[in-house]
ModelCIF file with pLDDT and N, C-alpha, C, O atoms, coordinates in Angstrom:
data_MODEL
#
_entry.id   MODEL 
#
_entity.id                         1 
_entity.type                       polymer 
_entity.pdbx_number_of_molecules   1 
#
_entity_poly.entity_id                      1 
_entity_poly.type                           'polypeptide(L)' 
_entity_poly.nstd_linkage                   no 
_entity_poly.nstd_monomer                   no 
_entity_poly.pdbx_seq_one_letter_code       MTTPERGGLGIAKDLYKGAGLEVDLGAYVTQDYSDLFRGRFDPAFGAGLSVSF 
_entity_poly.pdbx_seq_one_letter_code_can   MTTPERGGLGIAKDLYKGAGLEVDLGAYVTQDYSDLFRGRFDPAFGAGLSVSF 
_entity_poly.pdbx_strand_id                 A 
#
loop_
_entity_poly_seq.entity_id 
_entity_poly_seq.num 
_entity_poly_seq.mon_id 
_entity_poly_seq.hetero 
1 1  MET n 
1 2  THR n 
1 3  THR n 
1 4  PRO n 
1 5  GLU n 
1 6  ARG n 
1 7  GLY n 
1 8  GLY n 
1 9  LEU n 
1 10 GLY n 
1 11 ILE n 
1 12 ALA n 
1 13 LYS n 
1 14 ASP n 
1 15 LEU n 
1 16 TYR n 
1 17 LYS n 
1 18 GLY n 
1 19 ALA n 
1 20 GLY n 
1 21 LEU n 
1 22 GLU n 
1 23 VAL n 
1 24 ASP n 
1 25 LEU n 
1 26 GLY n 
1 27 ALA n 
1 28 TYR n 
1 29 VAL n 
1 30 THR n 
1 31 GLN n 
1 32 ASP n 
1 33 TYR n 
1 34 SER n 
1 35 ASP n 
1 36 LEU n 
1 37 PHE n 
1 38 ARG n 
1 39 GLY n 
1 40 ARG n 
1 41 PHE n 
1 42 ASP n 
1 43 PRO n 
1 44 ALA n 
1 45 PHE n 
1 46 GLY n 
1 47 ALA n 
1 48 GLY n 
1 49 LEU n 
1 50 SER n 
1 51 VAL n 
1 52 SER n 
1 53 PHE n 
#
_struct_asym.id          A 
_struct_asym.entity_id   1 
#
loop_
_ma_qa_metric.id 
_ma_qa_metric.mode 
_ma_qa_metric.name 
_ma_qa_metric.software_group_id 
_ma_qa_metric.type 
1 global pLDDT . pLDDT 
2 local  pLDDT . pLDDT 
#
_ma_qa_metric_global.metric_id      1 
_ma_qa_metric_global.metric_value   93.11 
_ma_qa_metric_global.model_id       1 
_ma_qa_metric_global.ordinal_id     1 
#
loop_
_ma_qa_metric_local.label_asym_id 
_ma_qa_metric_local.label_comp_id 
_ma_qa_metric_local.label_seq_id 
_ma_qa_metric_local.metric_id 
_ma_qa_metric_local.metric_value 
_ma_qa_metric_local.model_id 
_ma_qa_metric_local.ordinal_id 
A MET 1  2 63.00 1 1  
A THR 2  2 76.00 1 2  
A THR 3  2 84.00 1 3  
A PRO 4  2 87.00 1 4  
A GLU 5  2 91.00 1 5  
A ARG 6  2 92.00 1 6  
A GLY 7  2 93.00 1 7  
A GLY 8  2 94.00 1 8  
A LEU 9  2 94.00 1 9  
A GLY 10 2 95.00 1 10 
A ILE 11 2 97.00 1 11 
A ALA 12 2 96.00 1 12 
A LYS 13 2 97.00 1 13 
A ASP 14 2 96.00 1 14 
A LEU 15 2 97.00 1 15 
A TYR 16 2 97.00 1 16 
A LYS 17 2 96.00 1 17 
A GLY 18 2 95.00 1 18 
A ALA 19 2 93.00 1 19 
A GLY 20 2 94.00 1 20 
A LEU 21 2 96.00 1 21 
A GLU 22 2 97.00 1 22 
A VAL 23 2 98.00 1 23 
A ASP 24 2 98.00 1 24 
A LEU 25 2 98.00 1 25 
A GLY 26 2 97.00 1 26 
A ALA 27 2 97.00 1 27 
A TYR 28 2 95.00 1 28 
A VAL 29 2 95.00 1 29 
A THR 30 2 94.00 1 30 
A GLN 31 2 95.00 1 31 
A ASP 32 2 94.00 1 32 
A TYR 33 2 92.00 1 33 
A SER 34 2 91.00 1 34 
A ASP 35 2 89.00 1 35 
A LEU 36 2 85.00 1 36 
A PHE 37 2 87.00 1 37 
A ARG 38 2 91.00 1 38 
A GLY 39 2 91.00 1 39 
A ARG 40 2 92.00 1 40 
A PHE 41 2 91.00 1 41 
A ASP 42 2 92.00 1 42 
A PRO 43 2 94.00 1 43 
A ALA 44 2 94.00 1 44 
A PHE 45 2 96.00 1 45 
A GLY 46 2 96.00 1 46 
A ALA 47 2 97.00 1 47 
A GLY 48 2 96.00 1 48 
A LEU 49 2 97.00 1 49 
A SER 50 2 96.00 1 50 
A VAL 51 2 97.00 1 51 
A SER 52 2 96.00 1 52 
A PHE 53 2 94.00 1 53 
#
loop_
_atom_site.group_PDB 
_atom_site.id 
_atom_site.type_symbol 
_atom_site.label_atom_id 
_atom_site.label_alt_id 
_atom_site.label_comp_id 
_atom_site.label_asym_id 
_atom_site.label_entity_id 
_atom_site.label_seq_id 
_atom_site.pdbx_PDB_ins_code 
_atom_site.Cartn_x 
_atom_site.Cartn_y 
_atom_site.Cartn_z 
_atom_site.occupancy 
_atom_site.B_iso_or_equiv 
_atom_site.pdbx_formal_charge 
_atom_site.auth_seq_id 
_atom_site.auth_comp_id 
_atom_site.auth_asym_id 
_atom_site.auth_atom_id 
_atom_site.pdbx_PDB_model_num 
ATOM 1   N N  . MET A 1 1  ? 67.663 24.498 71.417 1.00 63.00 ? 1  MET A N  1 
ATOM 2   C CA . MET A 1 1  ? 68.488 22.889 71.995 1.00 63.00 ? 1  MET A CA 1 
ATOM 3   C C  . MET A 1 1  ? 68.829 22.160 70.759 1.00 63.00 ? 1  MET A C  1 
ATOM 4   O O  . MET A 1 1  ? 67.960 21.670 70.038 1.00 63.00 ? 1  MET A O  1 
ATOM 5   N N  . THR A 1 2  ? 70.252 22.079 70.481 1.00 76.00 ? 2  THR A N  1 
ATOM 6   C CA . THR A 1 2  ? 70.555 21.548 69.630 1.00 76.00 ? 2  THR A CA 1 
ATOM 7   C C  . THR A 1 2  ? 72.164 20.645 69.877 1.00 76.00 ? 2  THR A C  1 
ATOM 8   O O  . THR A 1 2  ? 73.100 21.056 70.564 1.00 76.00 ? 2  THR A O  1 
ATOM 9   N N  . THR A 1 3  ? 72.116 19.412 69.140 1.00 84.00 ? 3  THR A N  1 
ATOM 10  C CA . THR A 1 3  ? 73.150 18.570 69.243 1.00 84.00 ? 3  THR A CA 1 
ATOM 11  C C  . THR A 1 3  ? 73.724 18.484 67.870 1.00 84.00 ? 3  THR A C  1 
ATOM 12  O O  . THR A 1 3  ? 73.075 19.024 66.974 1.00 84.00 ? 3  THR A O  1 
ATOM 13  N N  . PRO A 1 4  ? 74.992 17.809 67.530 1.00 87.00 ? 4  PRO A N  1 
ATOM 14  C CA . PRO A 1 4  ? 75.250 17.343 66.451 1.00 87.00 ? 4  PRO A CA 1 
ATOM 15  C C  . PRO A 1 4  ? 74.184 16.540 65.366 1.00 87.00 ? 4  PRO A C  1 
ATOM 16  O O  . PRO A 1 4  ? 74.124 16.641 64.141 1.00 87.00 ? 4  PRO A O  1 
ATOM 17  N N  . GLU A 1 5  ? 73.427 15.761 66.241 1.00 91.00 ? 5  GLU A N  1 
ATOM 18  C CA . GLU A 1 5  ? 72.811 15.049 65.426 1.00 91.00 ? 5  GLU A CA 1 
ATOM 19  C C  . GLU A 1 5  ? 71.466 15.446 65.414 1.00 91.00 ? 5  GLU A C  1 
ATOM 20  O O  . GLU A 1 5  ? 70.818 15.145 64.412 1.00 91.00 ? 5  GLU A O  1 
ATOM 21  N N  . ARG A 1 6  ? 70.739 16.251 66.601 1.00 92.00 ? 6  ARG A N  1 
ATOM 22  C CA . ARG A 1 6  ? 69.656 16.828 66.758 1.00 92.00 ? 6  ARG A CA 1 
ATOM 23  C C  . ARG A 1 6  ? 69.452 18.328 66.719 1.00 92.00 ? 6  ARG A C  1 
ATOM 24  O O  . ARG A 1 6  ? 70.312 19.204 66.812 1.00 92.00 ? 6  ARG A O  1 
ATOM 25  N N  . GLY A 1 7  ? 68.053 18.460 66.552 1.00 93.00 ? 7  GLY A N  1 
ATOM 26  C CA . GLY A 1 7  ? 67.808 20.145 66.412 1.00 93.00 ? 7  GLY A CA 1 
ATOM 27  C C  . GLY A 1 7  ? 66.389 20.203 67.095 1.00 93.00 ? 7  GLY A C  1 
ATOM 28  O O  . GLY A 1 7  ? 65.447 19.439 66.880 1.00 93.00 ? 7  GLY A O  1 
ATOM 29  N N  . GLY A 1 8  ? 66.437 21.314 67.999 1.00 94.00 ? 8  GLY A N  1 
ATOM 30  C CA . GLY A 1 8  ? 64.560 21.558 68.704 1.00 94.00 ? 8  GLY A CA 1 
ATOM 31  C C  . GLY A 1 8  ? 64.595 22.713 69.161 1.00 94.00 ? 8  GLY A C  1 
ATOM 32  O O  . GLY A 1 8  ? 65.477 23.569 69.215 1.00 94.00 ? 8  GLY A O  1 
ATOM 33  N N  . LEU A 1 9  ? 63.403 22.657 69.537 1.00 94.00 ? 9  LEU A N  1 
ATOM 34  C CA . LEU A 1 9  ? 62.775 24.144 69.952 1.00 94.00 ? 9  LEU A CA 1 
ATOM 35  C C  . LEU A 1 9  ? 61.763 23.731 71.310 1.00 94.00 ? 9  LEU A C  1 
ATOM 36  O O  . LEU A 1 9  ? 61.136 22.683 71.467 1.00 94.00 ? 9  LEU A O  1 
ATOM 37  N N  . GLY A 1 10 ? 61.841 25.053 72.320 1.00 95.00 ? 10 GLY A N  1 
ATOM 38  C CA . GLY A 1 10 ? 61.184 24.324 73.612 1.00 95.00 ? 10 GLY A CA 1 
ATOM 39  C C  . GLY A 1 10 ? 60.578 25.627 73.870 1.00 95.00 ? 10 GLY A C  1 
ATOM 40  O O  . GLY A 1 10 ? 60.804 26.570 73.113 1.00 95.00 ? 10 GLY A O  1 
ATOM 41  N N  . ILE A 1 11 ? 59.771 25.746 74.964 1.00 97.00 ? 11 ILE A N  1 
ATOM 42  C CA . ILE A 1 11 ? 59.124 26.816 75.532 1.00 97.00 ? 11 ILE A CA 1 
ATOM 43  C C  . ILE A 1 11 ? 59.259 26.456 77.262 1.00 97.00 ? 11 ILE A C  1 
ATOM 44  O O  . ILE A 1 11 ? 59.268 25.300 77.684 1.00 97.00 ? 11 ILE A O  1 
ATOM 45  N N  . ALA A 1 12 ? 59.329 27.315 77.883 1.00 96.00 ? 12 ALA A N  1 
ATOM 46  C CA . ALA A 1 12 ? 59.367 27.167 79.467 1.00 96.00 ? 12 ALA A CA 1 
ATOM 47  C C  . ALA A 1 12 ? 58.695 28.368 80.018 1.00 96.00 ? 12 ALA A C  1 
ATOM 48  O O  . ALA A 1 12 ? 58.786 29.464 79.465 1.00 96.00 ? 12 ALA A O  1 
ATOM 49  N N  . LYS A 1 13 ? 57.867 28.120 81.353 1.00 97.00 ? 13 LYS A N  1 
ATOM 50  C CA . LYS A 1 13 ? 57.069 29.050 81.881 1.00 97.00 ? 13 LYS A CA 1 
ATOM 51  C C  . LYS A 1 13 ? 57.239 28.703 83.389 1.00 97.00 ? 13 LYS A C  1 
ATOM 52  O O  . LYS A 1 13 ? 57.002 27.616 83.915 1.00 97.00 ? 13 LYS A O  1 
ATOM 53  N N  . ASP A 1 14 ? 57.768 30.018 84.075 1.00 96.00 ? 14 ASP A N  1 
ATOM 54  C CA . ASP A 1 14 ? 57.851 30.055 85.733 1.00 96.00 ? 14 ASP A CA 1 
ATOM 55  C C  . ASP A 1 14 ? 57.098 29.905 86.182 1.00 96.00 ? 14 ASP A C  1 
ATOM 56  O O  . ASP A 1 14 ? 56.267 30.762 85.883 1.00 96.00 ? 14 ASP A O  1 
ATOM 57  N N  . LEU A 1 15 ? 56.550 28.840 87.248 1.00 97.00 ? 15 LEU A N  1 
ATOM 58  C CA . LEU A 1 15 ? 55.741 28.431 87.876 1.00 97.00 ? 15 LEU A CA 1 
ATOM 59  C C  . LEU A 1 15 ? 55.551 29.483 89.130 1.00 97.00 ? 15 LEU A C  1 
ATOM 60  O O  . LEU A 1 15 ? 54.569 30.196 89.337 1.00 97.00 ? 15 LEU A O  1 
ATOM 61  N N  . TYR A 1 16 ? 56.617 29.398 89.822 1.00 97.00 ? 16 TYR A N  1 
ATOM 62  C CA . TYR A 1 16 ? 56.940 30.070 91.058 1.00 97.00 ? 16 TYR A CA 1 
ATOM 63  C C  . TYR A 1 16 ? 58.280 30.446 91.162 1.00 97.00 ? 16 TYR A C  1 
ATOM 64  O O  . TYR A 1 16 ? 59.208 29.791 90.686 1.00 97.00 ? 16 TYR A O  1 
ATOM 65  N N  . LYS A 1 17 ? 58.425 31.784 91.952 1.00 96.00 ? 17 LYS A N  1 
ATOM 66  C CA . LYS A 1 17 ? 59.818 32.190 92.026 1.00 96.00 ? 17 LYS A CA 1 
ATOM 67  C C  . LYS A 1 17 ? 59.832 33.160 93.489 1.00 96.00 ? 17 LYS A C  1 
ATOM 68  O O  . LYS A 1 17 ? 59.291 34.265 93.516 1.00 96.00 ? 17 LYS A O  1 
ATOM 69  N N  . GLY A 1 18 ? 60.448 32.633 94.534 1.00 95.00 ? 18 GLY A N  1 
ATOM 70  C CA . GLY A 1 18 ? 60.340 33.345 95.719 1.00 95.00 ? 18 GLY A CA 1 
ATOM 71  C C  . GLY A 1 18 ? 61.028 32.516 96.954 1.00 95.00 ? 18 GLY A C  1 
ATOM 72  O O  . GLY A 1 18 ? 61.230 31.303 96.894 1.00 95.00 ? 18 GLY A O  1 
ATOM 73  N N  . ALA A 1 19 ? 61.318 33.229 97.941 1.00 93.00 ? 19 ALA A N  1 
ATOM 74  C CA . ALA A 1 19 ? 62.064 32.627 99.204 1.00 93.00 ? 19 ALA A CA 1 
ATOM 75  C C  . ALA A 1 19 ? 63.121 31.846 98.714 1.00 93.00 ? 19 ALA A C  1 
ATOM 76  O O  . ALA A 1 19 ? 63.154 30.711 99.188 1.00 93.00 ? 19 ALA A O  1 
ATOM 77  N N  . GLY A 1 20 ? 64.215 32.199 97.695 1.00 94.00 ? 20 GLY A N  1 
ATOM 78  C CA . GLY A 1 20 ? 65.021 31.298 97.108 1.00 94.00 ? 20 GLY A CA 1 
ATOM 79  C C  . GLY A 1 20 ? 64.761 29.956 96.431 1.00 94.00 ? 20 GLY A C  1 
ATOM 80  O O  . GLY A 1 20 ? 65.597 29.055 96.356 1.00 94.00 ? 20 GLY A O  1 
ATOM 81  N N  . LEU A 1 21 ? 63.674 29.918 96.006 1.00 96.00 ? 21 LEU A N  1 
ATOM 82  C CA . LEU A 1 21 ? 63.173 28.703 95.353 1.00 96.00 ? 21 LEU A CA 1 
ATOM 83  C C  . LEU A 1 21 ? 62.336 29.143 94.024 1.00 96.00 ? 21 LEU A C  1 
ATOM 84  O O  . LEU A 1 21 ? 61.387 29.924 93.957 1.00 96.00 ? 21 LEU A O  1 
ATOM 85  N N  . GLU A 1 22 ? 63.006 28.369 92.939 1.00 97.00 ? 22 GLU A N  1 
ATOM 86  C CA . GLU A 1 22 ? 62.579 28.869 91.344 1.00 97.00 ? 22 GLU A CA 1 
ATOM 87  C C  . GLU A 1 22 ? 61.919 27.734 90.779 1.00 97.00 ? 22 GLU A C  1 
ATOM 88  O O  . GLU A 1 22 ? 62.631 26.757 90.547 1.00 97.00 ? 22 GLU A O  1 
ATOM 89  N N  . VAL A 1 23 ? 60.517 27.658 90.472 1.00 98.00 ? 23 VAL A N  1 
ATOM 90  C CA . VAL A 1 23 ? 60.040 26.315 89.550 1.00 98.00 ? 23 VAL A CA 1 
ATOM 91  C C  . VAL A 1 23 ? 59.705 26.983 88.499 1.00 98.00 ? 23 VAL A C  1 
ATOM 92  O O  . VAL A 1 23 ? 59.155 28.084 88.488 1.00 98.00 ? 23 VAL A O  1 
ATOM 93  N N  . ASP A 1 24 ? 60.166 26.054 87.190 1.00 98.00 ? 24 ASP A N  1 
ATOM 94  C CA . ASP A 1 24 ? 59.872 26.065 85.798 1.00 98.00 ? 24 ASP A CA 1 
ATOM 95  C C  . ASP A 1 24 ? 59.174 24.970 85.396 1.00 98.00 ? 24 ASP A C  1 
ATOM 96  O O  . ASP A 1 24 ? 59.257 23.894 85.988 1.00 98.00 ? 24 ASP A O  1 
ATOM 97  N N  . LEU A 1 25 ? 58.483 25.153 84.426 1.00 98.00 ? 25 LEU A N  1 
ATOM 98  C CA . LEU A 1 25 ? 58.000 23.789 83.698 1.00 98.00 ? 25 LEU A CA 1 
ATOM 99  C C  . LEU A 1 25 ? 57.924 24.473 82.123 1.00 98.00 ? 25 LEU A C  1 
ATOM 100 O O  . LEU A 1 25 ? 57.551 25.561 81.686 1.00 98.00 ? 25 LEU A O  1 
ATOM 101 N N  . GLY A 1 26 ? 58.587 22.995 81.413 1.00 97.00 ? 26 GLY A N  1 
ATOM 102 C CA . GLY A 1 26 ? 58.632 23.546 79.775 1.00 97.00 ? 26 GLY A CA 1 
ATOM 103 C C  . GLY A 1 26 ? 58.332 22.279 79.259 1.00 97.00 ? 26 GLY A C  1 
ATOM 104 O O  . GLY A 1 26 ? 58.009 21.344 79.992 1.00 97.00 ? 26 GLY A O  1 
ATOM 105 N N  . ALA A 1 27 ? 58.449 22.163 77.647 1.00 97.00 ? 27 ALA A N  1 
ATOM 106 C CA . ALA A 1 27 ? 57.775 21.405 76.698 1.00 97.00 ? 27 ALA A CA 1 
ATOM 107 C C  . ALA A 1 27 ? 58.793 21.551 75.827 1.00 97.00 ? 27 ALA A C  1 
ATOM 108 O O  . ALA A 1 27 ? 59.328 22.655 75.924 1.00 97.00 ? 27 ALA A O  1 
ATOM 109 N N  . TYR A 1 28 ? 59.419 20.585 74.722 1.00 95.00 ? 28 TYR A N  1 
ATOM 110 C CA . TYR A 1 28 ? 59.876 20.876 73.748 1.00 95.00 ? 28 TYR A CA 1 
ATOM 111 C C  . TYR A 1 28 ? 59.709 19.728 72.637 1.00 95.00 ? 28 TYR A C  1 
ATOM 112 O O  . TYR A 1 28 ? 58.951 18.788 72.874 1.00 95.00 ? 28 TYR A O  1 
ATOM 113 N N  . VAL A 1 29 ? 60.483 19.807 71.308 1.00 95.00 ? 29 VAL A N  1 
ATOM 114 C CA . VAL A 1 29 ? 60.114 18.940 70.435 1.00 95.00 ? 29 VAL A CA 1 
ATOM 115 C C  . VAL A 1 29 ? 61.533 19.016 69.656 1.00 95.00 ? 29 VAL A C  1 
ATOM 116 O O  . VAL A 1 29 ? 61.970 20.058 69.168 1.00 95.00 ? 29 VAL A O  1 
ATOM 117 N N  . THR A 1 30 ? 62.156 17.822 69.613 1.00 94.00 ? 30 THR A N  1 
ATOM 118 C CA . THR A 1 30 ? 63.507 17.728 68.559 1.00 94.00 ? 30 THR A CA 1 
ATOM 119 C C  . THR A 1 30 ? 63.342 16.802 67.308 1.00 94.00 ? 30 THR A C  1 
ATOM 120 O O  . THR A 1 30 ? 62.450 15.954 67.308 1.00 94.00 ? 30 THR A O  1 
ATOM 121 N N  . GLN A 1 31 ? 64.055 16.926 66.407 1.00 95.00 ? 31 GLN A N  1 
ATOM 122 C CA . GLN A 1 31 ? 64.094 16.003 64.988 1.00 95.00 ? 31 GLN A CA 1 
ATOM 123 C C  . GLN A 1 31 ? 65.357 15.916 64.800 1.00 95.00 ? 31 GLN A C  1 
ATOM 124 O O  . GLN A 1 31 ? 66.111 16.833 65.127 1.00 95.00 ? 31 GLN A O  1 
ATOM 125 N N  . ASP A 1 32 ? 65.851 14.597 64.144 1.00 94.00 ? 32 ASP A N  1 
ATOM 126 C CA . ASP A 1 32 ? 66.881 14.083 64.149 1.00 94.00 ? 32 ASP A CA 1 
ATOM 127 C C  . ASP A 1 32 ? 67.245 14.855 62.549 1.00 94.00 ? 32 ASP A C  1 
ATOM 128 O O  . ASP A 1 32 ? 66.358 15.114 61.736 1.00 94.00 ? 32 ASP A O  1 
ATOM 129 N N  . TYR A 1 33 ? 68.573 15.113 62.346 1.00 92.00 ? 33 TYR A N  1 
ATOM 130 C CA . TYR A 1 33 ? 69.010 15.825 61.349 1.00 92.00 ? 33 TYR A CA 1 
ATOM 131 C C  . TYR A 1 33 ? 68.962 14.814 59.883 1.00 92.00 ? 33 TYR A C  1 
ATOM 132 O O  . TYR A 1 33 ? 68.492 15.104 58.783 1.00 92.00 ? 33 TYR A O  1 
ATOM 133 N N  . SER A 1 34 ? 69.399 13.984 60.179 1.00 91.00 ? 34 SER A N  1 
ATOM 134 C CA . SER A 1 34 ? 69.588 12.893 59.068 1.00 91.00 ? 34 SER A CA 1 
ATOM 135 C C  . SER A 1 34 ? 68.054 12.617 58.569 1.00 91.00 ? 34 SER A C  1 
ATOM 136 O O  . SER A 1 34 ? 67.771 12.748 57.378 1.00 91.00 ? 34 SER A O  1 
ATOM 137 N N  . ASP A 1 35 ? 67.065 12.224 59.552 1.00 89.00 ? 35 ASP A N  1 
ATOM 138 C CA . ASP A 1 35 ? 66.021 11.954 58.993 1.00 89.00 ? 35 ASP A CA 1 
ATOM 139 C C  . ASP A 1 35 ? 65.286 13.002 58.091 1.00 89.00 ? 35 ASP A C  1 
ATOM 140 O O  . ASP A 1 35 ? 64.799 12.720 56.996 1.00 89.00 ? 35 ASP A O  1 
ATOM 141 N N  . LEU A 1 36 ? 65.254 14.456 58.772 1.00 85.00 ? 36 LEU A N  1 
ATOM 142 C CA . LEU A 1 36 ? 64.991 15.376 57.972 1.00 85.00 ? 36 LEU A CA 1 
ATOM 143 C C  . LEU A 1 36 ? 65.471 15.481 56.507 1.00 85.00 ? 36 LEU A C  1 
ATOM 144 O O  . LEU A 1 36 ? 64.799 15.730 55.506 1.00 85.00 ? 36 LEU A O  1 
ATOM 145 N N  . PHE A 1 37 ? 66.840 15.224 56.627 1.00 87.00 ? 37 PHE A N  1 
ATOM 146 C CA . PHE A 1 37 ? 67.508 15.445 55.456 1.00 87.00 ? 37 PHE A CA 1 
ATOM 147 C C  . PHE A 1 37 ? 66.790 14.628 54.197 1.00 87.00 ? 37 PHE A C  1 
ATOM 148 O O  . PHE A 1 37 ? 66.564 15.169 53.115 1.00 87.00 ? 37 PHE A O  1 
ATOM 149 N N  . ARG A 1 38 ? 66.464 13.229 54.506 1.00 91.00 ? 38 ARG A N  1 
ATOM 150 C CA . ARG A 1 38 ? 65.958 12.422 53.887 1.00 91.00 ? 38 ARG A CA 1 
ATOM 151 C C  . ARG A 1 38 ? 64.161 12.311 53.577 1.00 91.00 ? 38 ARG A C  1 
ATOM 152 O O  . ARG A 1 38 ? 63.544 11.420 52.994 1.00 91.00 ? 38 ARG A O  1 
ATOM 153 N N  . GLY A 1 39 ? 63.727 13.404 54.128 1.00 91.00 ? 39 GLY A N  1 
ATOM 154 C CA . GLY A 1 39 ? 62.360 13.748 53.835 1.00 91.00 ? 39 GLY A CA 1 
ATOM 155 C C  . GLY A 1 39 ? 61.534 13.076 54.914 1.00 91.00 ? 39 GLY A C  1 
ATOM 156 O O  . GLY A 1 39 ? 60.385 12.805 54.567 1.00 91.00 ? 39 GLY A O  1 
ATOM 157 N N  . ARG A 1 40 ? 61.863 12.769 56.085 1.00 92.00 ? 40 ARG A N  1 
ATOM 158 C CA . ARG A 1 40 ? 60.853 12.246 56.973 1.00 92.00 ? 40 ARG A CA 1 
ATOM 159 C C  . ARG A 1 40 ? 61.257 13.448 58.210 1.00 92.00 ? 40 ARG A C  1 
ATOM 160 O O  . ARG A 1 40 ? 62.314 13.988 58.537 1.00 92.00 ? 40 ARG A O  1 
ATOM 161 N N  . PHE A 1 41 ? 59.938 13.539 58.654 1.00 91.00 ? 41 PHE A N  1 
ATOM 162 C CA . PHE A 1 41 ? 59.519 14.183 59.652 1.00 91.00 ? 41 PHE A CA 1 
ATOM 163 C C  . PHE A 1 41 ? 59.124 13.616 60.611 1.00 91.00 ? 41 PHE A C  1 
ATOM 164 O O  . PHE A 1 41 ? 57.897 13.546 60.689 1.00 91.00 ? 41 PHE A O  1 
ATOM 165 N N  . ASP A 1 42 ? 59.858 13.035 61.628 1.00 92.00 ? 42 ASP A N  1 
ATOM 166 C CA . ASP A 1 42 ? 59.636 12.466 62.837 1.00 92.00 ? 42 ASP A CA 1 
ATOM 167 C C  . ASP A 1 42 ? 60.095 12.727 64.024 1.00 92.00 ? 42 ASP A C  1 
ATOM 168 O O  . ASP A 1 42 ? 61.072 12.153 64.507 1.00 92.00 ? 42 ASP A O  1 
ATOM 169 N N  . PRO A 1 43 ? 59.194 13.926 64.793 1.00 94.00 ? 43 PRO A N  1 
ATOM 170 C CA . PRO A 1 43 ? 59.846 14.914 65.871 1.00 94.00 ? 43 PRO A CA 1 
ATOM 171 C C  . PRO A 1 43 ? 59.462 13.880 67.169 1.00 94.00 ? 43 PRO A C  1 
ATOM 172 O O  . PRO A 1 43 ? 58.649 12.959 67.085 1.00 94.00 ? 43 PRO A O  1 
ATOM 173 N N  . ALA A 1 44 ? 60.103 14.184 68.183 1.00 94.00 ? 44 ALA A N  1 
ATOM 174 C CA . ALA A 1 44 ? 60.294 13.551 69.357 1.00 94.00 ? 44 ALA A CA 1 
ATOM 175 C C  . ALA A 1 44 ? 59.588 14.761 70.247 1.00 94.00 ? 44 ALA A C  1 
ATOM 176 O O  . ALA A 1 44 ? 60.046 15.896 70.113 1.00 94.00 ? 44 ALA A O  1 
ATOM 177 N N  . PHE A 1 45 ? 58.655 14.569 71.010 1.00 96.00 ? 45 PHE A N  1 
ATOM 178 C CA . PHE A 1 45 ? 58.176 15.441 72.283 1.00 96.00 ? 45 PHE A CA 1 
ATOM 179 C C  . PHE A 1 45 ? 58.880 14.764 73.452 1.00 96.00 ? 45 PHE A C  1 
ATOM 180 O O  . PHE A 1 45 ? 59.431 13.676 73.614 1.00 96.00 ? 45 PHE A O  1 
ATOM 181 N N  . GLY A 1 46 ? 58.571 16.181 74.442 1.00 96.00 ? 46 GLY A N  1 
ATOM 182 C CA . GLY A 1 46 ? 58.743 16.017 75.776 1.00 96.00 ? 46 GLY A CA 1 
ATOM 183 C C  . GLY A 1 46 ? 58.820 17.143 76.762 1.00 96.00 ? 46 GLY A C  1 
ATOM 184 O O  . GLY A 1 46 ? 59.356 18.177 76.364 1.00 96.00 ? 46 GLY A O  1 
ATOM 185 N N  . ALA A 1 47 ? 58.380 17.099 77.952 1.00 97.00 ? 47 ALA A N  1 
ATOM 186 C CA . ALA A 1 47 ? 58.491 17.709 78.830 1.00 97.00 ? 47 ALA A CA 1 
ATOM 187 C C  . ALA A 1 47 ? 59.707 17.984 79.901 1.00 97.00 ? 47 ALA A C  1 
ATOM 188 O O  . ALA A 1 47 ? 60.642 17.184 79.883 1.00 97.00 ? 47 ALA A O  1 
ATOM 189 N N  . GLY A 1 48 ? 59.735 18.881 80.666 1.00 96.00 ? 48 GLY A N  1 
ATOM 190 C CA . GLY A 1 48 ? 60.718 19.199 81.588 1.00 96.00 ? 48 GLY A CA 1 
ATOM 191 C C  . GLY A 1 48 ? 60.359 19.755 82.858 1.00 96.00 ? 48 GLY A C  1 
ATOM 192 O O  . GLY A 1 48 ? 59.634 20.743 82.739 1.00 96.00 ? 48 GLY A O  1 
ATOM 193 N N  . LEU A 1 49 ? 60.639 19.433 84.041 1.00 97.00 ? 49 LEU A N  1 
ATOM 194 C CA . LEU A 1 49 ? 60.177 20.462 85.073 1.00 97.00 ? 49 LEU A CA 1 
ATOM 195 C C  . LEU A 1 49 ? 61.875 20.488 85.785 1.00 97.00 ? 49 LEU A C  1 
ATOM 196 O O  . LEU A 1 49 ? 62.638 19.544 85.988 1.00 97.00 ? 49 LEU A O  1 
ATOM 197 N N  . SER A 1 50 ? 62.058 21.972 86.043 1.00 96.00 ? 50 SER A N  1 
ATOM 198 C CA . SER A 1 50 ? 63.208 22.825 86.977 1.00 96.00 ? 50 SER A CA 1 
ATOM 199 C C  . SER A 1 50 ? 62.803 23.012 88.354 1.00 96.00 ? 50 SER A C  1 
ATOM 200 O O  . SER A 1 50 ? 61.682 23.432 88.641 1.00 96.00 ? 50 SER A O  1 
ATOM 201 N N  . VAL A 1 51 ? 63.751 22.691 89.281 1.00 97.00 ? 51 VAL A N  1 
ATOM 202 C CA . VAL A 1 51 ? 63.552 23.423 90.478 1.00 97.00 ? 51 VAL A CA 1 
ATOM 203 C C  . VAL A 1 51 ? 64.978 23.990 91.245 1.00 97.00 ? 51 VAL A C  1 
ATOM 204 O O  . VAL A 1 51 ? 65.767 23.268 91.854 1.00 97.00 ? 51 VAL A O  1 
ATOM 205 N N  . SER A 1 52 ? 65.050 24.843 91.137 1.00 96.00 ? 52 SER A N  1 
ATOM 206 C CA . SER A 1 52 ? 66.407 25.448 91.769 1.00 96.00 ? 52 SER A CA 1 
ATOM 207 C C  . SER A 1 52 ? 66.277 26.420 92.983 1.00 96.00 ? 52 SER A C  1 
ATOM 208 O O  . SER A 1 52 ? 65.505 27.373 93.086 1.00 96.00 ? 52 SER A O  1 
ATOM 209 N N  . PHE A 1 53 ? 67.171 25.984 93.853 1.00 94.00 ? 53 PHE A N  1 
ATOM 210 C CA . PHE A 1 53 ? 67.245 26.726 95.097 1.00 94.00 ? 53 PHE A CA 1 
ATOM 211 C C  . PHE A 1 53 ? 68.451 27.133 95.473 1.00 94.00 ? 53 PHE A C  1 
ATOM 212 O O  . PHE A 1 53 ? 68.589 27.769 96.518 1.00 94.00 ? 53 PHE A O  1 
#
């Protein structure tokens, strides 16, 4: 995942898939490019849940 200001990396796992329902859980980390170019490593961590039907 990237935007003009931030870059990141994530991983997701399928928790359930069946009966027209899918549930995924993921975690990710992002870093501001301007901080990285200044030599500062200050990542932001997050988690997400996705439910599709």
